[in-house]
Biopython code that builds the backbone (N, CA, C, O; Angstrom):
import numpy as np
from Bio.PDB.StructureBuilder import StructureBuilder

atoms = [
    (1, "MET", "N", (-13.622, 93.707, 33.128)),
    (1, "MET", "CA", (-12.914, 94.935, 32.891)),
    (1, "MET", "C", (-11.522, 94.768, 33.495)),
    (1, "MET", "O", (-11.362, 94.162, 34.554)),
    (2, "ASP", "N", (-10.538, 95.302, 32.821)),
    (2, "ASP", "CA", (-9.197, 95.232, 33.374)),
    (2, "ASP", "C", (-8.552, 96.613, 33.354)),
    (2, "ASP", "O", (-8.938, 97.494, 32.586)),
    (3, "GLY", "N", (-7.585, 96.767, 34.199)),
    (3, "GLY", "CA", (-6.860, 98.024, 34.304)),
    (3, "GLY", "C", (-6.128, 98.065, 35.623)),
    (3, "GLY", "O", (-6.365, 97.238, 36.504)),
    (4, "ARG", "N", (-5.247, 99.018, 35.756)),
    (4, "ARG", "CA", (-4.377, 99.061, 36.924)),
    (4, "ARG", "C", (-5.043, 99.640, 38.170)),
    (4, "ARG", "O", (-4.464, 99.556, 39.253)),
    (5, "ASP", "N", (-6.228, 100.218, 38.059)),
    (5, "ASP", "CA", (-6.904, 100.715, 39.264)),
    (5, "ASP", "C", (-8.385, 100.342, 39.290)),
    (5, "ASP", "O", (-9.177, 100.989, 39.975)),
    (6, "ILE", "N", (-8.752, 99.318, 38.558)),
    (6, "ILE", "CA", (-10.162, 98.931, 38.464)),
    (6, "ILE", "C", (-10.703, 98.463, 39.817)),
    (6, "ILE", "O", (-11.752, 98.938, 40.252)),
    (7, "GLY", "N", (-10.013, 97.551, 40.483)),
    (7, "GLY", "CA", (-10.504, 96.999, 41.752)),
    (7, "GLY", "C", (-10.409, 97.945, 42.923)),
    (7, "GLY", "O", (-11.134, 97.791, 43.905)),
    (8, "THR", "N", (-9.517, 98.935, 42.835)),
    (8, "THR", "CA", (-9.327, 99.857, 43.952)),
    (8, "THR", "C", (-10.005, 101.198, 43.737)),
    (8, "THR", "O", (-10.188, 101.952, 44.693)),
    (9, "ASN", "N", (-10.385, 101.516, 42.497)),
    (9, "ASN", "CA", (-10.949, 102.828, 42.236)),
    (9, "ASN", "C", (-12.226, 102.787, 41.398)),
    (9, "ASN", "O", (-13.242, 103.359, 41.794)),
    (10, "VAL", "N", (-12.188, 102.130, 40.268)),
    (10, "VAL", "CA", (-13.307, 102.184, 39.327)),
    (10, "VAL", "C", (-14.476, 101.314, 39.776)),
    (10, "VAL", "O", (-15.615, 101.780, 39.819)),
    (11, "LEU", "N", (-14.205, 100.059, 40.111)),
    (11, "LEU", "CA", (-15.267, 99.125, 40.520)),
    (11, "LEU", "C", (-14.987, 98.608, 41.929)),
    (11, "LEU", "O", (-14.853, 97.405, 42.149)),
    (12, "LYS", "N", (-14.904, 99.524, 42.863)),
    (12, "LYS", "CA", (-14.559, 99.182, 44.249)),
    (12, "LYS", "C", (-15.525, 98.189, 44.885)),
    (12, "LYS", "O", (-15.137, 97.436, 45.778)),
    (13, "ASP", "N", (-16.775, 98.178, 44.437)),
    (13, "ASP", "CA", (-17.787, 97.320, 45.046)),
    (13, "ASP", "C", (-18.090, 96.074, 44.219)),
    (13, "ASP", "O", (-19.127, 95.440, 44.417)),
    (14, "ALA", "N", (-17.212, 95.722, 43.309)),
    (14, "ALA", "CA", (-17.426, 94.538, 42.472)),
    (14, "ALA", "C", (-17.529, 93.289, 43.348)),
    (14, "ALA", "O", (-16.842, 93.175, 44.362)),
    (15, "GLN", "N", (-18.384, 92.365, 42.952)),
    (15, "GLN", "CA", (-18.592, 91.139, 43.702)),
    (15, "GLN", "C", (-17.347, 90.254, 43.673)),
    (15, "GLN", "O", (-17.022, 89.600, 44.664)),
    (16, "VAL", "N", (-16.663, 90.237, 42.551)),
    (16, "VAL", "CA", (-15.440, 89.447, 42.413)),
    (16, "VAL", "C", (-14.362, 90.344, 41.821)),
    (16, "VAL", "O", (-14.577, 91.013, 40.811)),
    (17, "LYS", "N", (-13.198, 90.347, 42.467)),
    (17, "LYS", "CA", (-12.050, 91.106, 41.971)),
    (17, "LYS", "C", (-10.878, 90.163, 41.826)),
    (17, "LYS", "O", (-10.575, 89.376, 42.722)),
    (18, "ILE", "N", (-10.227, 90.255, 40.690)),
    (18, "ILE", "CA", (-9.067, 89.415, 40.429)),
    (18, "ILE", "C", (-7.902, 90.331, 40.084)),
    (18, "ILE", "O", (-8.025, 91.223, 39.244)),
    (19, "PHE", "N", (-6.783, 90.102, 40.733)),
    (19, "PHE", "CA", (-5.567, 90.873, 40.483)),
    (19, "PHE", "C", (-4.592, 89.971, 39.748)),
    (19, "PHE", "O", (-3.983, 89.081, 40.342)),
    (20, "LEU", "N", (-4.448, 90.210, 38.439)),
    (20, "LEU", "CA", (-3.549, 89.401, 37.629)),
    (20, "LEU", "C", (-2.129, 89.929, 37.739)),
    (20, "LEU", "O", (-1.895, 91.137, 37.734)),
    (21, "THR", "N", (-1.198, 89.009, 37.838)),
    (21, "THR", "CA", (0.204, 89.389, 37.892)),
    (21, "THR", "C", (1.030, 88.340, 37.169)),
    (21, "THR", "O", (0.555, 87.242, 36.878)),
    (22, "ALA", "N", (2.256, 88.695, 36.889)),
    (22, "ALA", "CA", (3.253, 87.780, 36.329)),
    (22, "ALA", "C", (4.605, 88.421, 36.590)),
    (22, "ALA", "O", (4.699, 89.628, 36.812)),
    (23, "SER", "N", (5.629, 87.620, 36.561)),
    (23, "SER", "CA", (6.968, 88.170, 36.783)),
    (23, "SER", "C", (7.308, 89.175, 35.684)),
    (23, "SER", "O", (6.752, 89.130, 34.587)),
    (24, "VAL", "N", (8.217, 90.066, 35.997)),
    (24, "VAL", "CA", (8.673, 91.042, 35.001)),
    (24, "VAL", "C", (9.205, 90.315, 33.775)),
    (24, "VAL", "O", (8.909, 90.696, 32.642)),
    (25, "GLU", "N", (9.986, 89.275, 34.003)),
    (25, "GLU", "CA", (10.577, 88.538, 32.891)),
    (25, "GLU", "C", (9.514, 87.889, 32.006)),
    (25, "GLU", "O", (9.639, 87.897, 30.781)),
    (26, "GLU", "N", (8.480, 87.333, 32.611)),
    (26, "GLU", "CA", (7.415, 86.715, 31.825)),
    (26, "GLU", "C", (6.634, 87.763, 31.053)),
    (26, "GLU", "O", (6.314, 87.560, 29.882)),
    (27, "ARG", "N", (6.326, 88.869, 31.689)),
    (27, "ARG", "CA", (5.610, 89.951, 30.992)),
    (27, "ARG", "C", (6.449, 90.492, 29.843)),
    (27, "ARG", "O", (5.922, 90.802, 28.775)),
    (28, "ALA", "N", (7.751, 90.605, 30.063)),
    (28, "ALA", "CA", (8.650, 91.087, 29.012)),
    (28, "ALA", "C", (8.728, 90.070, 27.869)),
    (28, "ALA", "O", (8.735, 90.449, 26.698)),
    (29, "ARG", "N", (8.787, 88.789, 28.209)),
    (29, "ARG", "CA", (8.831, 87.751, 27.176)),
    (29, "ARG", "C", (7.592, 87.823, 26.283)),
    (29, "ARG", "O", (7.688, 87.747, 25.058)),
    (30, "ARG", "N", (6.442, 87.969, 26.912)),
    (30, "ARG", "CA", (5.184, 88.056, 26.155)),
    (30, "ARG", "C", (5.179, 89.285, 25.247)),
    (30, "ARG", "O", (4.802, 89.207, 24.078)),
    (31, "ARG", "N", (5.598, 90.407, 25.797)),
    (31, "ARG", "CA", (5.627, 91.659, 25.029)),
    (31, "ARG", "C", (6.664, 91.577, 23.910)),
    (31, "ARG", "O", (6.418, 92.045, 22.798)),
    (32, "PHE", "N", (7.825, 90.981, 24.203)),
    (32, "PHE", "CA", (8.879, 90.821, 23.206)),
    (32, "PHE", "C", (8.365, 90.023, 22.014)),
    (32, "PHE", "O", (8.578, 90.414, 20.866)),
    (33, "GLU", "N", (7.693, 88.912, 22.278)),
    (33, "GLU", "CA", (7.129, 88.077, 21.207)),
    (33, "GLU", "C", (6.105, 88.864, 20.389)),
    (33, "GLU", "O", (6.090, 88.797, 19.159)),
    (34, "GLU", "N", (5.255, 89.605, 21.089)),
    (34, "GLU", "CA", (4.232, 90.407, 20.410)),
    (34, "GLU", "C", (4.887, 91.431, 19.475)),
    (34, "GLU", "O", (4.492, 91.556, 18.316)),
    (35, "LEU", "N", (5.879, 92.156, 19.976)),
    (35, "LEU", "CA", (6.539, 93.182, 19.173)),
    (35, "LEU", "C", (7.362, 92.579, 18.045)),
    (35, "LEU", "O", (7.397, 93.120, 16.940)),
    (36, "LYS", "N", (8.023, 91.458, 18.321)),
    (36, "LYS", "CA", (8.799, 90.774, 17.288)),
    (36, "LYS", "C", (7.888, 90.362, 16.134)),
    (36, "LYS", "O", (8.254, 90.508, 14.968)),
    (37, "ASN", "N", (6.704, 89.848, 16.458)),
    (37, "ASN", "CA", (5.750, 89.437, 15.424)),
    (37, "ASN", "C", (5.230, 90.622, 14.609)),
    (37, "ASN", "O", (4.760, 90.446, 13.485)),
    (38, "LYS", "N", (5.315, 91.819, 15.172)),
    (38, "LYS", "CA", (4.913, 93.029, 14.451)),
    (38, "LYS", "C", (6.084, 93.668, 13.712)),
    (38, "LYS", "O", (5.929, 94.698, 13.054)),
    (39, "GLY", "N", (7.274, 93.038, 13.828)),
    (39, "GLY", "CA", (8.443, 93.555, 13.144)),
    (39, "GLY", "C", (9.128, 94.711, 13.851)),
    (39, "GLY", "O", (9.924, 95.428, 13.245)),
    (40, "ILE", "N", (8.823, 94.895, 15.126)),
    (40, "ILE", "CA", (9.425, 95.987, 15.894)),
    (40, "ILE", "C", (10.724, 95.496, 16.511)),
    (40, "ILE", "O", (10.763, 94.452, 17.162)),
    (41, "ASP", "N", (11.787, 96.264, 16.297)),
    (41, "ASP", "CA", (13.119, 95.879, 16.777)),
    (41, "ASP", "C", (13.373, 96.501, 18.143)),
    (41, "ASP", "O", (13.578, 97.710, 18.256)),
    (42, "ILE", "N", (13.358, 95.677, 19.168)),
    (42, "ILE", "CA", (13.612, 96.109, 20.534)),
    (42, "ILE", "C", (14.235, 94.935, 21.286)),
    (42, "ILE", "O", (13.960, 93.778, 20.968)),
    (43, "THR", "N", (15.059, 95.222, 22.264)),
    (43, "THR", "CA", (15.692, 94.129, 22.998)),
    (43, "THR", "C", (14.818, 93.712, 24.181)),
    (43, "THR", "O", (13.994, 94.478, 24.680)),
    (44, "PHE", "N", (15.031, 92.487, 24.601)),
    (44, "PHE", "CA", (14.342, 91.959, 25.775)),
    (44, "PHE", "C", (14.656, 92.826, 26.996)),
    (44, "PHE", "O", (13.772, 93.109, 27.805)),
    (45, "GLU", "N", (15.911, 93.243, 27.126)),
    (45, "GLU", "CA", (16.336, 94.067, 28.261)),
    (45, "GLU", "C", (15.620, 95.421, 28.272)),
    (45, "GLU", "O", (15.249, 95.923, 29.333)),
    (46, "GLU", "N", (15.431, 96.004, 27.099)),
    (46, "GLU", "CA", (14.710, 97.286, 27.019)),
    (46, "GLU", "C", (13.271, 97.121, 27.504)),
    (46, "GLU", "O", (12.741, 97.973, 28.217)),
    (47, "ILE", "N", (12.662, 96.034, 27.115)),
    (47, "ILE", "CA", (11.281, 95.787, 27.538)),
    (47, "ILE", "C", (11.221, 95.564, 29.043)),
    (47, "ILE", "O", (10.329, 96.092, 29.707)),
    (48, "CYS", "N", (12.153, 94.793, 29.592)),
    (48, "CYS", "CA", (12.199, 94.585, 31.047)),
    (48, "CYS", "C", (12.308, 95.920, 31.770)),
    (48, "CYS", "O", (11.584, 96.179, 32.732)),
    (49, "ASN", "N", (13.208, 96.754, 31.305)),
    (49, "ASN", "CA", (13.389, 98.073, 31.928)),
    (49, "ASN", "C", (12.132, 98.920, 31.819)),
    (49, "ASN", "O", (11.752, 99.594, 32.777)),
    (50, "ASP", "N", (11.485, 98.891, 30.663)),
    (50, "ASP", "CA", (10.240, 99.654, 30.481)),
    (50, "ASP", "C", (9.160, 99.178, 31.450)),
    (50, "ASP", "O", (8.458, 99.994, 32.047)),
    (51, "ILE", "N", (9.028, 97.875, 31.607)),
    (51, "ILE", "CA", (8.019, 97.318, 32.510)),
    (51, "ILE", "C", (8.330, 97.702, 33.956)),
    (51, "ILE", "O", (7.441, 98.132, 34.690)),
    (52, "ARG", "N", (9.585, 97.549, 34.363)),
    (52, "ARG", "CA", (9.968, 97.929, 35.734)),
    (52, "ARG", "C", (9.692, 99.411, 35.991)),
    (52, "ARG", "O", (9.177, 99.777, 37.048)),
    (53, "ASN", "N", (10.037, 100.258, 35.025)),
    (53, "ASN", "CA", (9.802, 101.703, 35.171)),
    (53, "ASN", "C", (8.313, 102.003, 35.269)),
    (53, "ASN", "O", (7.895, 102.792, 36.116)),
    (54, "ARG", "N", (7.522, 101.391, 34.423)),
    (54, "ARG", "CA", (6.072, 101.632, 34.465)),
    (54, "ARG", "C", (5.491, 101.167, 35.806)),
    (54, "ARG", "O", (4.670, 101.863, 36.402)),
    (55, "ASP", "N", (5.919, 99.989, 36.277)),
    (55, "ASP", "CA", (5.429, 99.492, 37.566)),
    (55, "ASP", "C", (5.793, 100.456, 38.693)),
    (55, "ASP", "O", (4.971, 100.731, 39.567)),
    (56, "THR", "N", (7.007, 100.963, 38.673)),
    (56, "THR", "CA", (7.449, 101.901, 39.712)),
    (56, "THR", "C", (6.627, 103.178, 39.666)),
    (56, "THR", "O", (6.158, 103.659, 40.697)),
    (57, "ILE", "N", (6.457, 103.717, 38.484)),
    (57, "ILE", "CA", (5.674, 104.954, 38.332)),
    (57, "ILE", "C", (4.231, 104.726, 38.781)),
    (57, "ILE", "O", (3.683, 105.511, 39.554)),
    (58, "ASP", "N", (3.624, 103.648, 38.289)),
    (58, "ASP", "CA", (2.217, 103.375, 38.622)),
    (58, "ASP", "C", (2.019, 103.068, 40.104)),
    (58, "ASP", "O", (1.006, 103.452, 40.687)),
    (59, "SER", "N", (2.971, 102.386, 40.708)),
    (59, "SER", "CA", (2.854, 102.028, 42.125)),
    (59, "SER", "C", (3.082, 103.208, 43.054)),
    (59, "SER", "O", (2.642, 103.188, 44.203)),
    (60, "ASN", "N", (3.761, 104.229, 42.571)),
    (60, "ASN", "CA", (4.105, 105.372, 43.419)),
    (60, "ASN", "C", (3.377, 106.656, 43.046)),
    (60, "ASN", "O", (3.652, 107.711, 43.618)),
    (61, "ARG", "N", (2.456, 106.580, 42.096)),
    (61, "ARG", "CA", (1.732, 107.799, 41.730)),
    (61, "ARG", "C", (0.832, 108.226, 42.882)),
    (61, "ARG", "O", (0.366, 107.400, 43.667)),
    (62, "GLU", "N", (0.602, 109.502, 42.966)),
    (62, "GLU", "CA", (-0.161, 110.053, 44.089)),
    (62, "GLU", "C", (-1.638, 109.668, 44.029)),
    (62, "GLU", "O", (-2.246, 109.363, 45.055)),
    (63, "ILE", "N", (-2.203, 109.682, 42.843)),
    (63, "ILE", "CA", (-3.636, 109.394, 42.688)),
    (63, "ILE", "C", (-3.799, 107.982, 42.128)),
    (63, "ILE", "O", (-3.225, 107.641, 41.094)),
    (64, "ASN", "N", (-4.588, 107.173, 42.826)),
    (64, "ASN", "CA", (-4.914, 105.809, 42.420)),
    (64, "ASN", "C", (-3.684, 104.972, 42.048)),
    (64, "ASN", "O", (-3.578, 104.510, 40.912)),
    (65, "PRO", "N", (-2.772, 104.775, 42.972)),
    (65, "PRO", "CA", (-1.584, 103.969, 42.659)),
    (65, "PRO", "C", (-1.943, 102.508, 42.401)),
    (65, "PRO", "O", (-2.963, 102.007, 42.874)),
    (66, "LEU", "N", (-1.084, 101.844, 41.643)),
    (66, "LEU", "CA", (-1.250, 100.426, 41.361)),
    (66, "LEU", "C", (-1.085, 99.640, 42.652)),
    (66, "LEU", "O", (-0.042, 99.704, 43.303)),
    (67, "ARG", "N", (-2.118, 98.904, 43.011)),
    (67, "ARG", "CA", (-2.046, 98.029, 44.167)),
    (67, "ARG", "C", (-3.202, 97.042, 44.081)),
    (67, "ARG", "O", (-4.216, 97.297, 43.430)),
    (68, "LYS", "N", (-3.027, 95.918, 44.748)),
    (68, "LYS", "CA", (-4.075, 94.901, 44.801)),
    (68, "LYS", "C", (-5.105, 95.336, 45.832)),
    (68, "LYS", "O", (-4.750, 95.705, 46.951)),
    (69, "ALA", "N", (-6.372, 95.296, 45.460)),
    (69, "ALA", "CA", (-7.440, 95.585, 46.415)),
    (69, "ALA", "C", (-7.406, 94.523, 47.510)),
    (69, "ALA", "O", (-7.082, 93.365, 47.246)),
    (70, "GLU", "N", (-7.734, 94.910, 48.719)),
    (70, "GLU", "CA", (-7.693, 93.973, 49.852)),
    (70, "GLU", "C", (-8.539, 92.733, 49.612)),
    (70, "GLU", "O", (-8.183, 91.640, 50.052)),
    (71, "ASP", "N", (-9.660, 92.899, 48.914)),
    (71, "ASP", "CA", (-10.559, 91.770, 48.700)),
    (71, "ASP", "C", (-10.382, 91.106, 47.323)),
    (71, "ASP", "O", (-11.207, 90.289, 46.915)),
    (72, "ALA", "N", (-9.325, 91.457, 46.628)),
    (72, "ALA", "CA", (-9.062, 90.846, 45.320)),
    (72, "ALA", "C", (-8.330, 89.523, 45.499)),
    (72, "ALA", "O", (-7.590, 89.324, 46.462)),
    (73, "ILE", "N", (-8.553, 88.642, 44.564)),
    (73, "ILE", "CA", (-7.879, 87.345, 44.552)),
    (73, "ILE", "C", (-6.697, 87.452, 43.586)),
    (73, "ILE", "O", (-6.851, 87.849, 42.431)),
    (74, "LEU", "N", (-5.530, 87.094, 44.081)),
    (74, "LEU", "CA", (-4.310, 87.162, 43.286)),
    (74, "LEU", "C", (-4.205, 85.941, 42.379)),
    (74, "LEU", "O", (-4.317, 84.802, 42.833)),
    (75, "VAL", "N", (-3.987, 86.194, 41.095)),
    (75, "VAL", "CA", (-3.750, 85.121, 40.135)),
    (75, "VAL", "C", (-2.420, 85.413, 39.453)),
    (75, "VAL", "O", (-2.303, 86.359, 38.674)),
    (76, "ASP", "N", (-1.423, 84.593, 39.754)),
    (76, "ASP", "CA", (-0.106, 84.743, 39.137)),
    (76, "ASP", "C", (-0.105, 83.920, 37.857)),
    (76, "ASP", "O", (-0.243, 82.698, 37.897)),
    (77, "THR", "N", (0.051, 84.589, 36.728)),
    (77, "THR", "CA", (-0.038, 83.936, 35.425)),
    (77, "THR", "C", (1.325, 83.541, 34.859)),
    (77, "THR", "O", (1.415, 83.090, 33.717)),
    (78, "THR", "N", (2.374, 83.707, 35.641)),
    (78, "THR", "CA", (3.735, 83.518, 35.142)),
    (78, "THR", "C", (3.933, 82.203, 34.400)),
    (78, "THR", "O", (4.444, 82.202, 33.280)),
    (79, "ASP", "N", (3.550, 81.116, 34.984)),
    (79, "ASP", "CA", (3.796, 79.806, 34.370)),
    (79, "ASP", "C", (2.527, 79.162, 33.841)),
    (79, "ASP", "O", (2.412, 77.937, 33.814)),
    (80, "LYS", "N", (1.580, 79.981, 33.422)),
    (80, "LYS", "CA", (0.297, 79.442, 32.975)),
    (80, "LYS", "C", (-0.004, 79.856, 31.546)),
    (80, "LYS", "O", (0.385, 80.934, 31.095)),
    (81, "SER", "N", (-0.705, 78.977, 30.845)),
    (81, "SER", "CA", (-1.184, 79.303, 29.501)),
    (81, "SER", "C", (-2.416, 80.201, 29.627)),
    (81, "SER", "O", (-2.990, 80.344, 30.707)),
    (82, "ILE", "N", (-2.796, 80.782, 28.537)),
    (82, "ILE", "CA", (-4.010, 81.607, 28.535)),
    (82, "ILE", "C", (-5.202, 80.756, 28.977)),
    (82, "ILE", "O", (-6.025, 81.204, 29.775)),
    (83, "GLN", "N", (-5.292, 79.541, 28.461)),
    (83, "GLN", "CA", (-6.409, 78.658, 28.815)),
    (83, "GLN", "C", (-6.428, 78.353, 30.310)),
    (83, "GLN", "O", (-7.495, 78.335, 30.922)),
    (84, "GLU", "N", (-5.262, 78.114, 30.902)),
    (84, "GLU", "CA", (-5.195, 77.846, 32.339)),
    (84, "GLU", "C", (-5.659, 79.056, 33.146)),
    (84, "GLU", "O", (-6.352, 78.905, 34.152)),
    (85, "VAL", "N", (-5.282, 80.243, 32.711)),
    (85, "VAL", "CA", (-5.690, 81.461, 33.406)),
    (85, "VAL", "C", (-7.197, 81.652, 33.282)),
    (85, "VAL", "O", (-7.867, 81.979, 34.262)),
    (86, "VAL", "N", (-7.724, 81.450, 32.095)),
    (86, "VAL", "CA", (-9.173, 81.578, 31.882)),
    (86, "VAL", "C", (-9.928, 80.606, 32.784)),
    (86, "VAL", "O", (-10.908, 80.987, 33.425)),
    (87, "GLU", "N", (-9.479, 79.361, 32.837)),
    (87, "GLU", "CA", (-10.151, 78.360, 33.674)),
    (87, "GLU", "C", (-10.093, 78.741, 35.151)),
    (87, "GLU", "O", (-11.070, 78.561, 35.878)),
    (88, "GLU", "N", (-8.951, 79.268, 35.598)),
    (88, "GLU", "CA", (-8.828, 79.677, 36.995)),
    (88, "GLU", "C", (-9.763, 80.849, 37.301)),
    (88, "GLU", "O", (-10.400, 80.878, 38.354)),
    (89, "ILE", "N", (-9.844, 81.800, 36.394)),
    (89, "ILE", "CA", (-10.723, 82.956, 36.595)),
    (89, "ILE", "C", (-12.185, 82.525, 36.614)),
    (89, "ILE", "O", (-12.956, 82.982, 37.458)),
    (90, "ILE", "N", (-12.566, 81.658, 35.700)),
    (90, "ILE", "CA", (-13.947, 81.162, 35.677)),
    (90, "ILE", "C", (-14.285, 80.467, 36.985)),
    (90, "ILE", "O", (-15.372, 80.654, 37.533)),
    (91, "SER", "N", (-13.355, 79.665, 37.485)),
    (91, "SER", "CA", (-13.569, 78.978, 38.765)),
    (91, "SER", "C", (-13.752, 79.981, 39.901)),
    (91, "SER", "O", (-14.634, 79.816, 40.745)),
    (92, "ILE", "N", (-12.932, 81.003, 39.920)),
    (92, "ILE", "CA", (-13.041, 82.039, 40.961)),
    (92, "ILE", "C", (-14.378, 82.753, 40.870)),
    (92, "ILE", "O", (-15.028, 83.003, 41.885)),
    (93, "ILE", "N", (-14.783, 83.078, 39.662)),
    (93, "ILE", "CA", (-16.071, 83.797, 39.473)),
    (93, "ILE", "C", (-17.236, 82.917, 39.924)),
    (93, "ILE", "O", (-18.154, 83.389, 40.595)),
    (94, "ARG", "N", (-17.194, 81.654, 39.557)),
    (94, "ARG", "CA", (-18.281, 80.750, 39.973)),
    (94, "ARG", "C", (-18.375, 80.661, 41.489)),
    (94, "ARG", "O", (-19.474, 80.680, 42.043)),
    (95, "LYS", "N", (-17.255, 80.568, 42.153)),
    (95, "LYS", "CA", (-17.254, 80.508, 43.618)),
    (95, "LYS", "C", (-17.751, 81.816, 44.205)),
    (95, "LYS", "O", (-18.551, 81.814, 45.141)),
    (96, "GLY", "N", (-17.280, 82.936, 43.661)),
    (96, "GLY", "CA", (-17.643, 84.255, 44.187)),
    (96, "GLY", "C", (-19.083, 84.617, 43.941)),
    (96, "GLY", "O", (-19.694, 85.338, 44.730)),
    (97, "ALA", "N", (-19.626, 84.122, 42.851)),
    (97, "ALA", "CA", (-21.014, 84.420, 42.508)),
    (97, "ALA", "C", (-21.946, 83.299, 42.952)),
    (97, "ALA", "O", (-23.145, 83.335, 42.675)),
    (98, "ASN", "N", (-21.387, 82.296, 43.648)),
    (98, "ASN", "CA", (-22.163, 81.144, 44.112)),
    (98, "ASN", "C", (-22.929, 80.447, 42.982)),
    (98, "ASN", "O", (-24.105, 80.112, 43.120)),
    (99, "LEU", "N", (-22.231, 80.241, 41.867)),
    (99, "LEU", "CA", (-22.872, 79.585, 40.711)),
    (99, "LEU", "C", (-22.641, 78.092, 40.739)),
    (99, "LEU", "O", (-23.104, 77.378, 39.850)),
]
sb = StructureBuilder()
sb.init_structure("model")
sb.init_model(0)
sb.init_chain("A")
sb.init_seg("    ")
for serial, (resi, resn, name, xyz) in enumerate(atoms, 1):
    if name == "N":
        sb.init_residue(resn, " ", resi, " ")
    sb.init_atom(name, np.array(xyz, "f"), 0.0, 1.0, " ", f" {name:<3s}", serial, name[0])
structure = sb.get_structure()
């Protein structure tokens, strides 16, 4: 399950928690490509600003703000392919579940 408050609010007692992150620029690049492929006309700068604004709002909201759970493992996906991220997550789960 993924979401901005899953590890801190929804599944607080999960055996393994992973906090995925990437730089604003990388997240914007991914979103820009996705929207471009759908024919949506938006600038890279607009997407960067939207992401920064959403992060600020989510991180400062009064109820269930965006934050990494203390027991979550941080996975920075900035310079990784989807396959690399999947492999890292599987490795973390195997270790956490003693598989």
